[in-house]
C-alpha positions, -999 to +999 in steps of 0.1 A: +541-372-222+511-384-198+482-402-223+446-402-200+418-397-227+408-426-246+410-413-277+445-400-271+457-432-263+435-448-294+453-426-320+492-433-300+485-470-311+470-463-341+499-440-351+526-439-326+544-401-331+578-408-348+601-388-321+583-412-292+610-440-285+598-451-251+566-456-235+558-470-198+526-491-185+520-491-153+490-499-134+468-520-111+453-542-140+479-565-149+456-578-174+455-543-194+490-538-188+499-567-207+472-564-235+485-531-247+525-537-238+517-564-264+498-542-286+520-513-292+555-542-293+536-555-323+535-520-338+566-514-332+585-544-349+568-575-373+583-605-351+578-597-310+593-636-311+626-627-328+651-629-304+674-606-330+654-578-324+638-578-295+651-586-261+633-589-229+641-577-194+631-581-161+641-558-130+662-589-113+685-592-147+690-554-143+691-551-102+726-550-097+739-547-132+723-515-149+743-521-177+726-546-195+698-525-202+722-494-212+738-524-234+703-531-253+692-489-258+731-494-274+726-523-295+718-522-334+693-547-351+716-572-374+696-567-402+690-530-394+657-514-390+637-508-353+647-527-323+621-536-295+633-534-257+602-549-229+610-544-195+586-557-170+598-539-140+573-543-113+603-540-080+595-515-052+632-503-051+632-469-051+672-469-062+666-490-089+636-471-104+659-444-100+681-459-122+662-469-153+646-430-157+684-418-155+691-448-190+660-438-199+663-395-199+693-404-219+676-423-238+652-402-250+680-377-255+695-396-282+721-405-262+718-445-279+705-464-305+674-440-322+661-472-340+652-488-301+617-487-285+615-494-251+580-507-236+584-505-199+554-526-179+550-518-144+524-519-116+507-491-094+537-468-096+531-437-072+539-402-074+571-401-064+581-426-089+608-410-108+606-431-139+569-418-139+579-383-131+603-387-164+574-407-188+546-384-176+560-350-186+591-361-214+584-354-250+601-382-265+587-411-238+545-415-232+532-429-203+497-446-199+483-457-168+460-491-164+433-489-141+403-512-138+381-505-166+346-487-165+315-507-173+307-485-205+342-500-211+339-531-206+302-534-225+325-518-256+348-545-256+322-568-256+307-550-284+336-550-304+348-585-300+315-598-305+309-579-336+347-595-348+331-630-348+302-619-368+273-625-334+257-602-310+241-596-278+203-578-282+202-545-258+186-564-229+209-594-227+242-567-238+230-551-207+225-585-186+257-597-194+275-569-189+264-568-153+280-600-144+312-587-159+343-579-141+360-546-145+388-564-147+397-564-185+418-598-183+391-619-168+361-601-187+382-605-215+377-646-212+344-644-200+335-626-238+358-657-253+331-678-240+302-658-249+313-658-285+321-702-286+283-706-271+273-687-297+290-697-324+318-676-341+306-665-375+272-676-367+256-642-372+233-645-341+220-620-317+215-639-286+182-628-264+182-622-227+160-658-224+193-673-246+218-658-227+211-672-192+213-709-212+249-693-210+248-684-179+233-711-159+231-716-126+257-722-097+274-755-103+258-783-080+282-780-048+302-811-060+315-796-090+322-762-077+343-777-040+361-803-071+374-773-089+389-759-053+400-793-049+420-789-080+434-756-077+444-763-039+465-792-051+444-816-042+445-845-072+426-871-063+397-851-039+395-829-072+391-863-093+361-879-069+349-845-063+347-849-105+331-875-111+305-872-087+294-843-104+293-860-135+272-890-119+250-858-105+244-853-141+270-822-146+285-817-183+319-806-196+306-773-203+296-773-162+333-785-151+345-752-170+327-729-158+332-744-125+369-741-129+366-708-144+345-691-117+371-705-094+397-690-111+384-657-112+382-656-076+419-669-070+429-639-098+413-614-080+424-621-046+461-623-062+454-594-072+436-578-039+466-591-023+491-582-045+479-542-045+492-544-013+457-554+010+462-576+044+444-607+043+416-606+057+402-570+041+422-592+003+398-616+014+367-599+020+368-580-009+372-606-034+337-619-023+355-649-007+329-667+020+346-671+057+350-706+057+372-713+027+397-678+036+425-695+048+426-719+016+417-692-010+444-674+005+474-702+004+460-704-029+464-669-042+501-668-024+514-696-043+500-692-077+519-678-097+508-647-116+523-659-148+512-695-145+478-684-133+470-662-168+481-691-186+455-715-176+426-693-189+437-696-223+431-736-212+397-736-194+386-722-235+399-743-252+387-776-232+355-755-230+352-758-266+365-791-271+333-802-246+311-787-267+325-797-303+344-831-306+322-860-295+351-869-268+334-878-236+329-853-213+341-868-186+373-875-201+379-839-215+375-822-180+391-844-159+422-837-179+422-803-177+412-809-136+445-831-133+463-808-150+452-777-127+461-802-095+496-805-106+506-773-113+486-761-076+518-792-062+543-779-082+533-746-068+536-760-033+502-763-024 
């Protein structure tokens, strides 16, 4: 059962029908795939980290041993009730796609544990995918495609998040902010969360377009931006030297976090374009990479693991908050995160 309209997707997440025993959530926006899969997982079981009622599988786990998936769908909950199986399925192997589709079809027909619910997270599946065809047409399954959000969706997400945190932007400020937001949901949400911290959660404050400029600021000075690039490139000494030089030039902790966030966004977007199958030159051009930085940025995008990269978003937000609230020296707070990023980059082979 293919769900494509926002209203029907929202209705499904609000109250999944009792007959549905699985969902395929796929698309090129991996942040949105993860976000929607996690929301659905939490609708299925009380604790998505419960090792007794939740099983996590990847395509690597079942490649060559498809019986593992079948076994998880047959297993009963030790305490009774529903079980959740999360399958991260980003393979391009047609044979494995067909094998998974066959097992999921049997599950939808009631051949396994009816209390087992399977959530499959996948990439940009083509129309020839057996799994996608099955989920699109089987009444006991759903398929939801996740593509880049439209501007209206991004503005709606921003307004809802701001409202939930007791803050707001006036109309002019929202127009400016929306123009600066990327359509990739994970990166957009990170920027919205940074804005909430800037305004002050629960302050009931409405920011004007003039006040918003203090948040948007200007591009960090060259030494600070270079320090962020060096950190993501695993050049620890250069990153540290650049960061200290930037602070000597008058930059602050929030400036350092913004530089790191901007570079993080560039690496993330470039990584996404490479994962879409674009050739390196085209991926770099579509990601807005300056030609002199192209080789270094491509090395970074290819080397950083997407899951480790995703984890940095929260670190940047938390460190930004620390710079604004703890009273500790900004340089020490920022330097610690820059060194951590450089260390992770080094371990990634950079």
